[in-house]
C-alpha positions as CSV (number, residue, x, y, z in Angstrom):
1,M,94.1,101.8,119.0
2,P,90.3,102.2,119.1
3,R,88.3,99.1,118.5
4,R,86.8,100.4,115.2
5,E,90.4,100.7,113.8
6,R,91.1,97.1,114.6
7,N,88.0,96.0,112.6
8,R,89.3,97.6,109.5
9,F,90.7,95.4,106.7
10,V,92.3,98.3,104.9
11,K,93.5,101.8,105.8
12,R,93.0,105.1,104.1
13,G,95.8,105.8,101.6
14,Q,96.7,102.1,101.3
15,V,97.3,100.8,97.7
16,I,95.8,97.3,97.1
17,E,95.4,94.9,94.2
18,L,91.9,93.5,93.9
19,K,89.7,91.3,91.7
20,I,86.4,92.9,90.8
21,E,83.5,90.5,91.2
22,D,80.3,92.5,90.7
23,Y,79.0,95.8,89.4
24,A,77.0,98.5,91.2
25,F,75.2,101.6,89.8
26,G,77.4,104.5,88.8
27,G,80.2,102.3,87.4
28,K,81.4,101.1,90.8
29,G,83.0,97.7,90.6
30,I,82.7,95.5,93.7
31,G,85.6,93.5,95.2
32,K,85.8,91.6,98.4
33,I,88.4,90.7,101.0
34,R,87.6,87.5,102.8
35,S,88.9,86.4,106.2
36,E,87.9,84.7,109.4
37,E,86.1,87.9,110.4
38,G,83.9,87.7,107.3
39,E,83.6,89.6,104.0
40,F,84.8,93.1,103.5
41,V,83.4,95.0,100.5
42,I,85.5,97.4,98.4
43,F,84.0,99.7,95.8
44,V,86.2,100.9,92.9
45,P,84.7,103.3,90.3
46,N,85.1,102.7,86.6
47,T,85.8,99.0,86.9
48,L,84.2,95.8,85.7
49,P,83.7,92.2,86.9
50,G,86.7,90.1,86.0
51,Q,89.3,92.9,86.1
52,L,92.3,92.8,88.4
53,V,93.0,96.4,89.5
54,K,95.3,98.5,91.5
55,A,93.4,100.9,93.7
56,Q,94.1,103.4,96.5
57,V,91.8,103.5,99.6
58,K,90.1,106.9,100.0
59,K,87.6,106.0,102.6
60,S,87.4,103.1,105.0
61,S,84.7,102.1,107.5
62,K,83.9,98.9,109.5
63,R,81.9,97.3,106.7
64,Y,83.3,98.7,103.4
65,A,85.9,100.9,101.7
66,E,85.8,103.2,98.7
67,C,88.8,103.4,96.5
68,K,90.3,105.4,93.6
69,L,91.3,103.4,90.6
70,M,95.0,103.7,89.8
71,D,95.5,101.1,87.1
72,I,94.0,98.0,85.5
73,I,96.4,95.1,85.8
74,E,94.4,92.5,84.0
75,H,91.3,93.1,81.8
76,S,88.1,91.1,82.0
77,K,87.6,88.2,79.6
78,D,84.5,90.2,78.3
79,E,86.6,93.0,77.0
80,V,87.8,93.3,73.4
81,E,90.5,95.3,71.7
82,V,89.6,98.6,70.1
83,P,91.7,100.9,67.8
84,Y,91.5,103.9,70.2
85,Q,93.8,105.3,72.9
86,D,92.4,104.6,76.3
87,I,91.3,107.7,78.3
88,P,89.7,108.1,81.7
89,G,86.5,109.5,80.0
90,A,85.8,106.1,78.4
91,P,86.5,103.4,81.0
92,Y,84.3,100.8,79.3
93,I,85.2,101.3,75.7
94,Q,86.6,97.8,75.5
95,L,83.4,96.3,76.8
96,P,80.9,95.2,74.0
97,I,77.9,97.6,73.9
98,K,75.3,94.9,74.7
99,L,77.1,94.2,78.0
100,Q,77.3,97.9,78.7
101,H,73.6,98.2,78.3
102,Q,72.9,95.2,80.4
103,Y,75.0,96.6,83.3
104,K,73.3,100.0,83.0
105,K,69.8,98.6,82.9
106,E,70.2,96.2,85.8
107,S,71.9,98.6,88.1
108,T,69.5,101.5,87.3
109,L,66.4,99.5,87.9
110,S,67.8,98.2,91.1
111,L,68.0,101.8,92.4
112,F,64.3,102.2,92.0
113,K,63.7,99.1,93.9
114,R,66.1,99.9,96.7
115,I,65.8,103.7,97.0
116,G,62.5,104.4,95.4
117,K,60.7,101.4,96.9
118,V,59.2,100.5,93.4
119,Q,59.2,96.7,93.7
120,N,57.6,96.1,90.3
121,I,59.9,98.4,88.3
122,E,60.7,95.7,85.7
123,E,57.0,95.5,84.8
124,L,57.0,99.3,84.2
125,F,60.1,99.3,82.0
126,D,59.4,100.6,78.5
127,E,62.6,100.8,76.4
128,F,66.4,101.0,76.5
129,V,67.4,103.6,73.8
130,S,70.9,103.2,72.5
131,S,73.0,106.1,71.2
132,P,72.8,106.3,67.4
133,N,76.6,106.9,67.4
134,L,78.5,104.5,69.6
135,F,81.8,106.2,68.8
136,H,82.8,109.9,68.0
137,Y,79.5,111.0,69.5
138,R,80.7,114.0,71.6
139,N,80.3,117.6,70.3
140,K,82.7,119.1,72.9
141,M,86.0,118.1,74.4
142,E,88.4,119.9,76.7
143,Y,92.1,119.0,76.5
144,G,94.5,120.0,79.2
145,F,98.1,121.2,79.0
146,S,100.5,119.9,81.7
147,A,104.2,120.2,82.5
148,I,104.1,116.7,84.1
149,G,103.3,113.8,81.8
150,Y,103.0,110.1,82.0
151,D,105.5,107.5,80.6
152,R,103.3,104.6,79.6
153,D,106.2,102.2,79.3
154,K,107.8,102.9,82.6
155,K,104.5,103.7,84.3
156,T,105.8,106.8,86.0
157,D,105.6,110.5,85.8
158,V,108.0,112.5,83.6
159,D,108.7,116.2,83.0
160,V,107.4,116.7,79.5
161,F,105.1,119.1,77.6
162,T,101.7,117.4,77.6
163,L,98.4,118.0,75.9
164,G,95.6,115.5,76.4
165,F,93.8,114.3,79.5
166,K,94.5,114.0,83.2
167,R,95.9,110.7,84.2
168,R,93.2,108.7,85.9
169,G,93.1,109.6,89.6
170,V,96.0,112.0,89.5
171,W,95.1,115.7,89.3
172,W,98.6,117.0,88.6
173,M,99.7,114.6,85.8
174,G,98.7,114.8,82.2
175,D,98.7,112.0,79.5
176,N,99.5,112.9,75.9
177,L,96.7,112.1,73.5
178,E,98.6,110.6,70.6
179,K,95.6,109.4,68.5
180,D,91.8,109.1,68.3
181,S,90.1,108.4,71.7
182,G,86.9,107.2,69.9
183,L,84.8,109.8,71.7
184,F,85.3,113.0,69.9
185,D,86.2,114.1,66.3
186,K,88.8,111.8,64.8
187,Q,90.4,114.6,62.7
188,V,90.8,116.8,65.7
189,E,92.3,114.2,67.9
190,D,94.7,112.8,65.3
191,A,96.0,116.4,64.8
192,L,96.4,117.1,68.5
193,K,100.0,116.1,68.5
194,L,100.7,118.7,65.8
195,I,99.0,121.4,67.8
196,R,101.0,120.2,70.9
197,A,104.3,120.4,68.9
198,Y,103.5,123.9,67.7
199,C,102.8,125.1,71.2
200,E,105.9,123.4,72.6
201,E,108.1,125.1,70.0
202,T,107.1,128.5,71.2
203,G,109.2,127.9,74.4
204,L,106.3,128.9,76.6
205,A,105.5,126.6,79.5
206,P,102.5,124.4,79.9
207,W,100.6,124.6,83.2
208,H,102.4,123.1,86.2
209,G,99.7,122.0,88.7
210,P,101.7,121.7,91.9
211,K,103.6,125.0,91.2
212,R,100.4,126.7,89.9
213,E,102.3,128.4,87.1
214,G,102.7,128.2,83.3
215,F,101.2,129.7,80.2
216,F,99.2,127.1,78.2
217,R,96.2,125.7,80.2
218,Y,93.4,124.3,78.0
219,F,92.5,123.7,74.4
220,V,88.7,123.4,74.0
221,V,86.9,122.3,70.9
222,R,83.1,122.4,70.0
223,K,81.7,120.7,67.0
224,S,78.5,121.1,65.1
225,Y,77.0,118.0,63.6
226,K,74.7,120.1,61.4
227,T,77.5,122.0,59.7
228,N,80.6,119.9,60.6
229,E,82.3,123.2,61.8
230,L,84.7,123.4,64.7
231,L,84.9,126.2,67.2
232,F,88.2,126.5,69.2
233,N,89.1,128.1,72.5
234,L,92.7,128.4,73.7
235,V,93.0,129.1,77.4
236,T,96.2,130.6,78.7
237,T,97.4,132.8,81.6
238,S,98.2,136.5,80.9
239,K,101.9,136.0,81.7
240,N,104.0,135.9,78.5
241,L,101.0,136.6,76.4
242,P,102.9,139.2,74.2
243,E,105.3,136.4,73.3
244,F,102.5,134.3,71.7
245,N,101.0,135.2,68.4
246,L,97.3,134.2,68.5
247,H,96.8,135.0,64.8
248,D,99.6,132.6,63.8
249,F,97.9,130.0,66.0
250,S,94.6,130.6,64.3
251,N,96.3,130.2,60.9
252,L,97.7,126.8,62.1
253,L,94.1,125.7,62.9
254,K,92.9,127.0,59.5
255,S,95.6,125.0,57.7
256,L,94.8,121.9,59.6
257,F,91.0,122.0,59.4
258,K,90.4,124.2,56.4
259,E,86.6,124.9,55.8
260,R,85.8,123.2,59.1
261,F,87.4,126.1,61.0
262,A,84.6,128.2,62.4
263,G,86.5,130.5,64.8
264,L,89.1,130.8,67.5
265,L,88.5,132.4,70.9
266,H,91.2,133.1,73.5
267,T,90.5,133.0,77.2
268,I,92.7,134.4,79.9
269,N,92.6,132.4,83.1
270,D,95.0,133.5,85.8
271,E,93.2,131.7,88.6
272,T,94.9,128.7,90.3
273,G,91.7,126.6,90.3
274,D,91.4,123.8,87.8
275,R,88.7,125.2,85.5
276,T,88.7,126.3,81.8
277,I,86.8,129.6,82.2
278,A,87.8,131.8,85.1
279,T,85.2,133.7,87.0
280,S,87.4,136.9,86.7
281,G,89.0,136.1,83.4
282,S,88.3,137.4,79.9
283,I,87.4,135.8,76.6
284,K,87.8,137.4,73.2
285,L,87.4,136.4,69.5
286,V,90.7,136.1,67.6
287,A,89.4,134.9,64.2
288,G,86.2,133.7,62.5
289,K,82.9,133.6,64.5
290,D,82.2,133.0,68.1
291,K,79.1,130.7,67.7
292,I,78.1,127.6,65.8
293,V,74.6,126.3,65.0
294,E,73.3,122.8,65.9
295,E,70.0,121.2,65.0
296,L,67.8,119.1,67.2
297,L,64.6,117.6,65.8
298,G,64.3,120.2,63.0
299,L,65.0,123.2,65.3
300,N,68.2,125.3,65.1
301,F,70.1,126.3,68.2
302,E,73.0,128.8,68.3
303,I,75.8,127.7,70.6
304,S,78.6,129.7,72.0
305,M,81.6,128.3,73.8
306,K,80.0,128.9,77.2
307,S,76.5,127.6,76.3
308,F,75.2,124.5,77.8
309,F,74.2,122.1,75.1
310,Q,73.6,118.3,75.0
311,T,77.0,116.7,74.6
312,N,75.7,113.9,72.4
313,P,73.1,115.7,70.1
314,K,72.1,112.6,68.1
315,S,71.3,110.8,71.3
316,A,69.7,113.9,72.7
317,E,67.2,113.8,69.8
318,K,66.2,110.3,71.0
319,L,66.0,111.5,74.6
320,Y,63.8,114.5,73.7
321,T,61.6,112.3,71.4
322,K,60.9,110.0,74.4
323,V,60.1,113.0,76.7
324,I,57.7,114.5,74.1
325,D,56.1,111.1,73.4
326,Y,55.4,110.7,77.2
327,A,54.1,114.3,77.4
328,L,51.8,113.9,74.4
329,E,50.6,110.4,75.3
330,D,47.4,112.0,76.7
331,K,46.7,114.9,74.4
332,N,43.8,116.0,76.6
333,A,46.3,116.7,79.3
334,I,48.2,119.1,77.0
335,D,45.7,120.9,74.8
336,N,44.5,124.2,76.1
337,T,46.4,123.8,79.3
338,V,49.6,125.1,80.9
339,V,52.6,122.8,80.7
340,M,55.4,123.7,83.2
341,D,58.9,123.0,81.9
342,L,60.9,123.2,85.1
343,F,64.8,123.4,85.2
344,C,64.4,124.0,81.5
345,G,67.9,125.2,80.7
346,T,68.1,126.6,77.2
347,G,64.4,125.6,76.7
348,T,65.0,122.8,74.2
349,I,62.2,120.5,75.4
350,G,59.7,123.3,75.8
351,Q,60.3,124.5,72.3
352,I,60.0,121.0,70.7
353,L,56.8,120.5,72.7
354,A,55.4,123.8,71.6
355,S,56.2,123.0,67.9
356,R,54.2,119.7,68.3
357,S,51.2,121.1,70.2
358,E,49.7,124.3,69.0
359,N,47.1,124.7,71.8
360,A,49.4,124.3,74.8
361,Q,50.9,127.1,76.7
362,I,54.5,126.2,77.7
363,V,56.1,128.0,80.7
364,G,59.9,127.3,81.1
365,V,61.7,128.2,84.3
366,D,65.5,128.0,85.1
367,I,67.7,129.8,87.6
368,V,70.5,130.4,85.1
369,A,69.8,133.7,83.5
370,S,72.1,133.2,80.5
371,A,70.4,129.9,79.7
372,I,67.0,131.7,79.7
373,E,68.4,134.4,77.4
374,D,69.6,131.7,75.0
375,A,66.1,130.0,75.3
376,K,64.4,133.2,74.3
377,K,66.7,133.8,71.3
378,N,66.4,130.3,70.1
379,A,62.6,130.4,70.3
380,K,62.6,133.6,68.3
381,R,65.0,132.0,65.7
382,N,62.8,129.0,65.4
383,H,59.6,131.0,65.2
384,I,58.2,129.2,68.2
385,E,55.2,130.8,69.8
386,G,53.2,129.7,72.9
387,V,56.3,129.4,75.1
388,R,57.4,131.8,77.8
389,F,60.7,131.6,79.7
390,Y,61.5,132.9,83.2
391,A,64.9,133.2,84.9
392,A,64.1,132.3,88.5
393,D,64.6,129.7,91.2
394,V,62.0,127.0,90.5
395,G,60.8,126.9,94.1
396,K,60.5,130.7,94.4
397,F,58.8,131.0,91.0
398,L,56.1,128.6,92.0
399,Y,55.6,130.5,95.3
400,E,55.4,133.9,93.5
401,H,53.1,132.8,90.7
402,P,50.0,131.3,92.5
403,E,48.0,132.0,89.3
404,Y,49.2,128.7,87.9
405,Q,47.7,126.7,90.8
406,G,45.1,124.3,89.5
407,K,45.7,125.1,85.8
408,I,48.7,122.8,85.2
409,R,48.0,119.2,84.1
410,T,51.5,118.3,82.9
411,I,54.9,119.1,84.4
412,I,58.2,118.4,82.7
413,L,61.2,118.1,85.1
414,D,64.8,118.1,84.1
415,P,66.9,118.9,87.2
416,A,70.6,118.9,87.6
417,R,72.5,115.8,89.0
418,A,71.6,116.7,92.6
419,G,67.9,116.1,91.9
420,I,65.1,118.2,93.3
421,A,65.5,119.7,96.7
422,P,62.8,118.6,99.2
423,K,61.2,122.0,99.6
424,T,61.1,122.6,95.8
425,L,59.6,119.1,95.3
426,K,56.9,119.8,97.8
427,K,55.9,123.0,95.9
428,I,55.8,121.0,92.6
429,I,53.6,118.4,94.2
430,N,51.3,121.1,95.5
431,L,50.6,122.2,91.9
432,A,48.6,119.0,91.8
433,A,49.4,118.2,88.1
434,D,47.8,115.1,86.7
435,R,51.1,113.9,85.1
436,M,54.8,114.5,85.4
437,V,57.6,113.6,82.9
438,Y,60.8,113.5,84.9
439,V,64.1,113.4,83.0
440,S,67.2,112.7,85.0
441,C,71.0,112.3,84.4
442,N,71.2,110.9,88.0
443,P,68.8,108.0,88.6
444,A,69.9,107.8,92.2
445,T,68.5,111.2,93.1
446,Q,65.5,110.5,90.8
447,A,64.8,107.3,92.7
448,R,64.9,109.3,96.0
449,N,62.4,111.8,94.6
450,T,60.2,108.9,93.4
451,E,59.7,107.7,96.9
452,E,58.4,111.1,97.9
453,L,56.2,111.4,94.8
454,M,54.6,108.0,95.6
455,K,53.8,109.2,99.1
456,H,51.7,112.0,97.6
457,G,49.7,109.8,95.2
458,Y,51.9,109.6,92.1
459,V,52.8,106.3,90.5
460,I,55.2,105.4,87.8
461,K,53.4,104.5,84.5
462,K,56.5,104.0,82.4
463,I,60.3,104.3,82.6
464,S,62.8,104.4,79.7
465,L,66.6,104.5,79.7
466,V,68.6,106.5,77.2
467,D,72.3,106.0,76.6
468,Q,73.7,109.4,76.1
469,F,77.3,108.4,77.0
470,P,78.4,105.1,75.6
471,H,81.5,103.6,77.3
472,T,80.8,105.4,80.6
473,S,78.6,104.6,83.6
474,H,76.2,107.5,82.8
475,I,72.6,106.9,81.9
476,E,69.6,109.1,81.4
477,T,66.2,108.1,82.7
478,V,62.8,109.3,81.5
479,V,59.9,108.5,83.9
480,L,56.2,109.1,83.4
481,F,54.3,109.7,86.6
482,E,50.6,109.9,86.9
483,K,48.5,110.8,89.9
484,K,46.2,108.1,91.2
485,I,42.5,108.8,91.1
486,S,41.3,108.7,94.6
């Protein structure tokens, strides 16, 4: 056996029990195995200090191992009982919100020290913004059908018609949602068992992951906080479709949710991949309407089942308010200038900024053409002028539009989780803007970009954290950068 194998404390695939001792960014709990050879560190996602957990080793090296959480054997003394069914999407729902905020703040700021090389980050910290709704804050939820369920008493898999969420760490096993999870709409989740019973009584099979066959695949629900309406999407395969009456199913939903029922769509997904909307599938309207309307900071946005929209709209208002406050902090940097809104998505930030600053010209750019179309429609609906949207790769757009060189004083950045690619970041830096407001759903990649920005004369003036997803490890950061005067 090679020497590096002998140095390992654990092996890939091994199942271990471990006490979690510390917390790292991204919800990774830290446990340690101690021996005469020293300490061996083990990372387990979605765990907390004080928990005793069962985990499976996914990656092992000489110094550390990364594991997949299988079960929590003992809870931390900090956790409290809640009246909700536990689901993988809310691993920290039993932890008091103040402690959740503490873990998120400490672990996020440490990233900027370690990766971004910002040693005085605590002095630059502005505010931790809590979600206005701590429970039932999501406006969309995807529930999966499965032919393999989980017996919570026997702690084993069982052949049963299932509608709920995947069992933590097991792609082929579902877990029936029997009651409110505390994340989405209570009425919907309390009624889910009735919807499951209706589907089961048809005799049509739920999706069987290992066999890659079945009829029922997903049940997706979108909610409008403005109107309280619900938009539904049933995802099935095409096999046995003539045996299922979609209009009867829509009548069931109407009887359950009455005036809240906005519409039902049906999606055919015959692909074997684990995704709700197939690349080659079809989607059609069965009953009602195919869109709902949501409001953010006084602006209305029409949302389809496919549209990207902030999952926690009430917290998104807090997030966007912070972004706009940072952008408008120096009005001289906005008035009569071009503001670039890069990675703009459906253009929410740009439209809000345009509604607050009459003299600024907002230019929004995003590579997703459908998002840009939504942005244009929403701007027209909201009577927003002074904003233009372009469907293009950000890096290529900046190269193809040299006319903006030297005319931009403020840039707003809201990239995807992967952050900004080095070549694109270089083009953004070359625009020589005075200020940048950088919004991120992944502070690790933002911290990496921060180091590069600092090398080119930008410094952090302020940083705020916004809790978009209570009871998870996710956090949004808003950072105001300013260029040093040389």
